[in-house]
N, C-alpha and C positions, 0 to 999 in steps of 0.2 A: 098518116089519118087522111080518110078521104075528104075531099071538099070538091062540092057539086056546085057548080056556077062561080065567074071570077071573084065575085060577093067574097064567099070562102075563102076565094084560095087566097085575095089580099088580107084576109084576117088573118087564114094562119102564118102568111107572112109576116105579119106587125107582132103578131105574138111570140113568132118564131124572134123576130129583131127586137121584142121588148125586152125578153126574157135573158139572151145572151149579150147584149151590146152593153161595155159598160159605159153609163151616162154617171156625171159630168165628162166630156170631155173640153178640149178647143181645138177650133177651126179659124181659119182667113177667108175670111166669103169680102169678094169685090174689094181685095186690099185692106181690110177690118179686123182684125179680132173680133172673134164671137165664141159663147159657150154653149154649146151643143146638151142642153139642159133636160131636155126630155121626149121621147117619141113619141106618137099620139097617130093615131088615122081617123079620115075625118067621114063626114055620114055619108059622102062621095067613093069611099073605100080606098083614098088617098092617103099612103106613111105618107106621113111630115114629120117635120125638123123644129122642135121650140128653140130656137136662139134666142142669147140671150148676153144684153150689154148696157154697161152703166144703168143699170134700170129697165131699161124696153127691151121690147120683146120682138118677137117676128117668126111668123113660121113662113117652111118651105117644103117643097117637095123630098123626099130622101131621095127624089132621083135626083135632087140637081146638088143636096146638099155638097160641098166639097172634103174629102176625105184628108187629115190630118197627114203628114208623110208617115210620121209613127204611130199608124194604126189603135187607135183602141180596142179592145179584148171583147170580139163578138165582129168586127167588123166587116169578118166574111163573109156575115150573113147578108148586110149590104149590098155588097159584091155580088154574091148570088142572087140576091133579089134582082137588082138592076140587071143581072144577065136576063133569068128571068123573065123580065117585062118589055128587053129588046129584044127578046123572039116572039112577044106576042106582037107590035106594034107594027 
């Protein structure tokens, strides 16, 4: 698919990650286990993960999301997105 400009490219990455990444899955962030409940995209085109734990939730950039040792199905798209993003920085 063609993607013109960074906004369309981010939307393309979000779409492929959202379609292929198996959520929910557990991860550990700052030494605390949390569940990745959902992937979303913000108004400023950042792909984020919604983490939940004990009734609380927080959103973090998917670039900062620690992936578990046992990768969930579709995690290769997150890894590919990270590589793409690092090459653009």
